[in-house]
N, C-alpha and C positions, 0 to 999 in steps of 0.2 A: 909477817903480814901487818899492814897498817890499817887503821880504821878511821872513821866508822865505815862499815860496809852497808850497802843498800840491801834491803830485804825485798825479795821478789817472790810472790806466790804464783805458781803455775795454775792454770785453769783446773787441772785435776785436783789440786790442793783445795781450791775454793769449793769444788764439789764435795770433797771429803768433809770440809768444815760444815757445809750446809747439811749434809747427811747426818753428821754427828749431832749437830745442834738440834735438828728436827727430831731425831730419835729420842734424845734425852728430854727435850721440851715437852713431849707427850706426857711424860710421867712426873717431871720435876722441873718446872721452868726456872726456878732460882739456881738449881744445879747446872742447868744448861748455860746460863749467863755466867756463872762462876767459872765453869770450865773454859769458856771462851776467853775470859779475862786471864786465866792461867796460861792459855796458849799464847795470847797476845804478849803478856809480860815475858814469858820464857823465851819465845822466839825473838822478841826485841833485843834480848841479851846477846844474840848472835851478831848483831851489828857491832858490838863492842869486842866480842871474842868468839869468832866463828869456830874455834877449835874446842869449845866446851862439850860438843857432842862426842859420843864414842865412835870409834872406827868399827864397822860391822865385822863379824866373824866370817860372813859369807864372802868367799873369794871374789866372785863376780862383782858384788857391790863395792867391795874394797878397791878393786881394780878400776872401777868407774868413778872413784873419788867420793863415794857417799859417806856421810856421817849420820849418826842417829842421836837425836835429842829425846830423852825420855821425860814425858810429862804425865805423871800419874800412871794410868793404864795404857797410855797412848804413845806411839812412836812417831816422831817427826823425822822424815827422811829428807836430807838436804845435801846440796853440793855447793862448794865455794868456787866461783868462776871470777877471776880478776878481783874486782872490788864489790862483787855481788854474791849474796847468799840466796841461792834458788831453793825455795821450799817446794819439794816435789810431791810428797805424799804425807798424809797424816792418817794412820790407821790404828785400830785397837791392837794391843800387843798380843792378844790371843789368836789373831788371824794369821794364816799363812800369808806371807807377803812377797815371796820371791817372784811369783807370777804377776804381781801388781806393778813391778818396777821395770 
């Protein structure tokens, strides 16, 4: 794979980020901003090396080409298509996620 790759957020991911930010913002605004900065930095690294995420153990997700980037307690689900990294979902690691994807 050659880079740099374009990072593209799907609308579901933008909703995930809004929900995460709003939830944390209620109790701790600085933590909400800090977490978004961590997401931004970590996800931007995928433009250089989209293979840094782990291959999921779930057979269906693996077959669909998903990878998972772990950022703190959150899981970033993404797929590499041509020269684009599609960020598909960002969810808390404690959630069941198979039905979300």
